[in-house]
NUMIGU-983778 format. One record per residue (C-alpha): residue number from 1; z negated, x negated, y negated; residue in three letters. Coordinates in steps of 0.25 Angstrom, whole numbers, plus 5000, padded with zeros to 4 digits. Each point is the difference from the previous one (the first is absolute). Layout:
<nodes>
(node NUM; (Z; X; Y); 'ALA')
...
</nodes>
This chain:
<nodes>
(node 1; (5048; 5316; 4438); 'MET')
(node 2; (4994; 4987; 5000); 'VAL')
(node 3; (4989; 5005; 4990); 'GLN')
(node 4; (4997; 5012; 5009); 'GLN')
(node 5; (4998; 4990; 5012); 'GLY')
(node 6; (4990; 4992; 4992); 'ARG')
(node 7; (4992; 5012; 4995); 'ALA')
(node 8; (4998; 5004; 5015); 'ARG')
(node 9; (4994; 4986; 5004); 'ASN')
(node 10; (4986; 5002; 4992); 'PRO')
(node 11; (4998; 5013; 5008); 'GLY')
(node 12; (5002; 4993; 5013); 'ILE')
(node 13; (4990; 4989; 4996); 'PHE')
(node 14; (4990; 5010; 4996); 'ARG')
(node 15; (5001; 5007; 5013); 'LYS')
(node 16; (4997; 4987; 5008); 'SER')
(node 17; (4988; 4998; 4991); 'LYS')
(node 18; (4995; 5014; 5004); 'ARG')
(node 19; (5001; 4997; 5015); 'THR')
(node 20; (4993; 4987; 4998); 'ALA')
(node 21; (4987; 5006; 4994); 'THR')
(node 22; (4995; 5007; 5013); 'PRO')
(node 23; (5001; 4987; 5007); 'ARG')
(node 24; (4991; 4993; 4990); 'LEU')
(node 25; (4990; 5012; 5001); 'ILE')
(node 26; (5000; 5000; 5015); 'SER')
(node 27; (4998; 4985; 5000); 'GLY')
(node 28; (4988; 5001; 4991); 'ASP')
(node 29; (4994; 5011; 5008); 'PHE')
(node 30; (5001; 4993; 5014); 'SER')
(node 31; (4994; 4987; 4994); 'SER')
(node 32; (4987; 5008; 4998); 'SER')
(node 33; (4998; 5000; 5015); 'CYS')
(node 34; (4997; 4986; 5003); 'LEU')
(node 35; (5002; 4995; 5014); 'PRO')
(node 36; (4991; 4990; 5006); 'LEU')
(node 37; (5010; 4988; 4998); 'SER')
(node 38; (5000; 5003; 4985); 'SER')
(node 39; (4985; 4998; 4999); 'LEU')
(node 40; (4994; 4986; 4995); 'PRO')
(node 41; (4998; 4990; 5011); 'MET')
(node 42; (4984; 5000; 5000); 'PRO')
(node 43; (5000; 5016; 5001); 'ALA')
(node 44; (5011; 5000; 5011); 'ARG')
(node 45; (4992; 4990; 5008); 'SER')
(node 46; (4987; 5007; 4998); 'ARG')
(node 47; (5006; 5013; 5005); 'ILE')
(node 48; (5006; 4993; 5012); 'VAL')
(node 49; (4987; 4994; 5004); 'LEU')
(node 50; (4993; 5013; 4999); 'TRP')
(node 51; (5010; 5007; 5009); 'LEU')
(node 52; (4995; 4995; 5013); 'PRO')
(node 53; (4986; 5004; 4997); 'ALA')
(node 54; (5003; 5014; 4996); 'VAL')
(node 55; (5009; 5001; 5012); 'GLY')
(node 56; (4989; 4996; 5009); 'TRP')
(node 57; (4991; 5010; 4993); 'MET')
(node 58; (5010; 5011; 5004); 'VAL')
(node 59; (5000; 4995; 5014); 'VAL')
(node 60; (4984; 5001; 5000); 'ILE')
(node 61; (5001; 5014; 4994); 'PHE')
(node 62; (5010; 5005; 5011); 'LEU')
(node 63; (4991; 4993; 5011); 'ALA')
(node 64; (4988; 5009; 4995); 'SER')
(node 65; (5008; 5013; 5004); 'THR')
(node 66; (4999; 5008; 5013); 'ASP')
(node 67; (5011; 4991; 5006); 'ALA')
(node 68; (4990; 4988; 5002); 'LEU')
(node 69; (4987; 5008; 5003); 'SER')
(node 70; (4991; 4996; 5012); 'ALA')
(node 71; (5006; 5011; 5009); 'SER')
(node 72; (5014; 4995; 4998); 'HIS')
(node 73; (4997; 4985; 5001); 'THR')
(node 74; (4992; 5002; 5012); 'GLY')
(node 75; (5012; 5006; 5007); 'GLN')
(node 76; (5007; 4986; 4998); 'ILE')
(node 77; (4988; 4990; 5001); 'VAL')
(node 78; (4992; 5006; 5011); 'GLU')
(node 79; (5011; 5000; 5011); 'PRO')
(node 80; (5003; 4986; 4996); 'ILE')
(node 81; (4986; 4996; 5002); 'LEU')
(node 82; (4999; 5007; 5013); 'LEU')
(node 83; (5012; 4993; 5005); 'ARG')
(node 84; (4994; 4987; 4996); 'LEU')
(node 85; (4986; 5003; 5005); 'PHE')
(node 86; (5001; 5010; 5011); 'PRO')
(node 87; (4984; 4999; 5002); 'HIS')
(node 88; (4996; 5003; 4986); 'ILE')
(node 89; (4990; 5011; 4998); 'THR')
(node 90; (5003; 5012; 4990); 'PHE')
(node 91; (4989; 4995; 4991); 'ALA')
(node 92; (5006; 4986; 5000); 'GLU')
(node 93; (5014; 5006; 4997); 'LEU')
(node 94; (4995; 5008; 4988); 'GLU')
(node 95; (4993; 4988; 4995); 'LEU')
(node 96; (5012; 4991; 5001); 'ALA')
(node 97; (5009; 5011; 4994); 'HIS')
(node 98; (4990; 5000; 4988); 'LEU')
(node 99; (5000; 4985; 4999); 'ALA')
(node 100; (5015; 5000; 4999); 'ILE')
(node 101; (5000; 5010; 4989); 'ARG')
(node 102; (4990; 4993; 4992); 'LYS')
(node 103; (5007; 4987; 5002); 'THR')
(node 104; (5012; 5007; 4994); 'ALA')
(node 105; (4992; 5003; 4988); 'HIS')
(node 106; (4997; 4985; 4998); 'LEU')
(node 107; (5014; 4996; 5002); 'ILE')
(node 108; (5006; 5011; 4990); 'GLU')
(node 109; (4991; 4997; 4989); 'TYR')
(node 110; (5000; 4985; 5002); 'GLY')
(node 111; (5015; 5001; 4998); 'THR')
(node 112; (4998; 5009; 4988); 'LEU')
(node 113; (4990; 4989; 4994); 'GLY')
(node 114; (5011; 4989; 5002); 'LEU')
(node 115; (5011; 5009; 4993); 'LEU')
(node 116; (4991; 5003; 4989); 'LEU')
(node 117; (4996; 4985; 4998); 'TRP')
(node 118; (5015; 4997; 4999); 'ARG')
(node 119; (5002; 5011; 4990); 'ALA')
(node 120; (4988; 4998; 4991); 'ILE')
(node 121; (5003; 4990; 4988); 'PRO')
(node 122; (4992; 4988; 4998); 'GLU')
(node 123; (4989; 4999; 4990); 'HIS')
(node 124; (5007; 4992; 4989); 'ARG')
(node 125; (4988; 4999; 4991); 'THR')
(node 126; (4991; 4993; 5010); 'ASN')
(node 127; (5008; 4993; 5011); 'PRO')
(node 128; (4987; 4995; 5007); 'GLU')
(node 129; (4997; 5014; 5004); 'ILE')
(node 130; (5014; 5004; 5002); 'ALA')
(node 131; (4999; 5001; 5016); 'ASP')
(node 132; (4987; 5007; 5000); 'TRP')
(node 133; (5004; 5010; 4989); 'TRP')
(node 134; (5013; 5004; 5008); 'ARG')
(node 135; (4992; 5001; 5013); 'ALA')
(node 136; (4989; 5008; 4994); 'GLY')
(node 137; (5010; 5009; 4993); 'THR')
(node 138; (5008; 5002; 5013); 'ALA')
(node 139; (4987; 5003; 5008); 'LEU')
(node 140; (4996; 5011; 4990); 'LEU')
(node 141; (5014; 5006; 5000); 'VAL')
(node 142; (5000; 5000; 5016); 'ALA')
(node 143; (4986; 5006; 5000); 'THR')
(node 144; (5004; 5011; 4990); 'PHE')
(node 145; (5012; 5003; 5008); 'TYR')
(node 146; (4992; 5001; 5013); 'ALA')
(node 147; (4991; 5010; 4994); 'ALA')
(node 148; (5011; 5008; 4995); 'THR')
(node 149; (5006; 4999; 5014); 'ASP')
(node 150; (4988; 5005; 5007); 'GLU')
(node 151; (4999; 5012; 4989); 'TYR')
(node 152; (5015; 5003; 5004); 'HIS')
(node 153; (4996; 5001; 5015); 'GLN')
(node 154; (4989; 5010; 4997); 'SER')
(node 155; (5011; 5010; 4998); 'PHE')
(node 156; (5007; 4997; 5013); 'VAL')
(node 157; (4994; 5009; 5011); 'PRO')
(node 158; (5001; 4989; 5011); 'SER')
(node 159; (4994; 4989; 4991); 'ARG')
(node 160; (4987; 4997; 4995); 'THR')
(node 161; (4995; 4993; 4987); 'ALA')
(node 162; (4990; 4989; 5003); 'SER')
(node 163; (4993; 4990; 4991); 'VAL')
(node 164; (5000; 4991; 5012); 'ARG')
(node 165; (5015; 4999; 5000); 'ASP')
(node 166; (5000; 4996; 4985); 'VAL')
(node 167; (4990; 4989; 5003); 'VAL')
(node 168; (5009; 4995; 5011); 'ILE')
(node 169; (5012; 5001; 4991); 'ASP')
(node 170; (4993; 4992; 4989); 'CYS')
(node 171; (4996; 4990; 5011); 'CYS')
(node 172; (5015; 4998; 5004); 'GLY')
(node 173; (5004; 4998; 4986); 'ALA')
(node 174; (4988; 4990; 4997); 'ALA')
(node 175; (5003; 4992; 5013); 'ILE')
(node 176; (5015; 4998; 4996); 'ALA')
(node 177; (4997; 4997; 4986); 'LEU')
(node 178; (4989; 4990; 5005); 'THR')
(node 179; (5011; 4992; 5008); 'PHE')
(node 180; (5009; 5000; 4987); 'VAL')
(node 181; (4989; 4994; 4992); 'LEU')
(node 182; (4997; 4990; 5010); 'LEU')
(node 183; (5015; 4996; 5001); 'ALA')
(node 184; (5001; 4999; 4985); 'ASN')
(node 185; (4987; 4992; 4997); 'ARG')
(node 186; (5003; 4987; 4993); 'PRO')
(node 187; (5001; 4988; 5009); 'ARG')
(node 188; (4996; 4986; 4994); 'HIS')
(node 189; (5009; 4989; 5005); 'PRO')
(node 190; (4994; 4990; 5010); 'ARG')
(node 191; (4999; 4986; 4995); 'PRO')
(node 192; (5010; 4991; 5007); 'PRO')
(node 193; (4994; 4991; 5011); 'ASP')
(node 194; (4994; 4987; 4994); 'GLY')
(node 195; (4995; 5006; 4987); 'ASP')
(node 196; (4985; 4998; 4997); 'PRO')
(node 197; (4993; 5012; 5002); 'SER')
(node 198; (4993; 5005; 4986); 'PRO')
(node 199; (4986; 4996; 4998); 'ALA')
(node 200; (4989; 5010; 5003); 'ALA')
</nodes>
């Protein structure tokens, strides 16, 4: 009886090994789908930096649909202007509405330029041109996206594609990036009071 009990034990252990095999296979299979937390820190931080820029591009794309066409924004902006300025003429009202829409172009692409500046890595081989390289790259990406956005509007019946709007968008990004370059320019420390000024 004792020998029969010992003979059955290996069979039990063999069954436990068979049940453990699918767990190893399933674990290896799930590891092929790497989550964001499993990526190296530089790649993870780079993806996180690009998320706001890509998200803002999606917002600009949605703003180029019929929902924010001139006819729809006029139903919101023009009553407000009439309440603020009761004696405004129709021509002045249309001009103010147009100015507000073009100012929105400057703001949205100025914001995109700043987000692209934040996402684009620095020029490591030549640190002296790092800021200019980032600003130039951000401006090129913003201008290209502005051109594609106007092309997208050509397929929307209530919108029109305009080269003038691409120029306005490019100016908005350029203005924002200019402020960044001015803020990041190197500052030489002032000599303390009492130090002799350098000879001319």
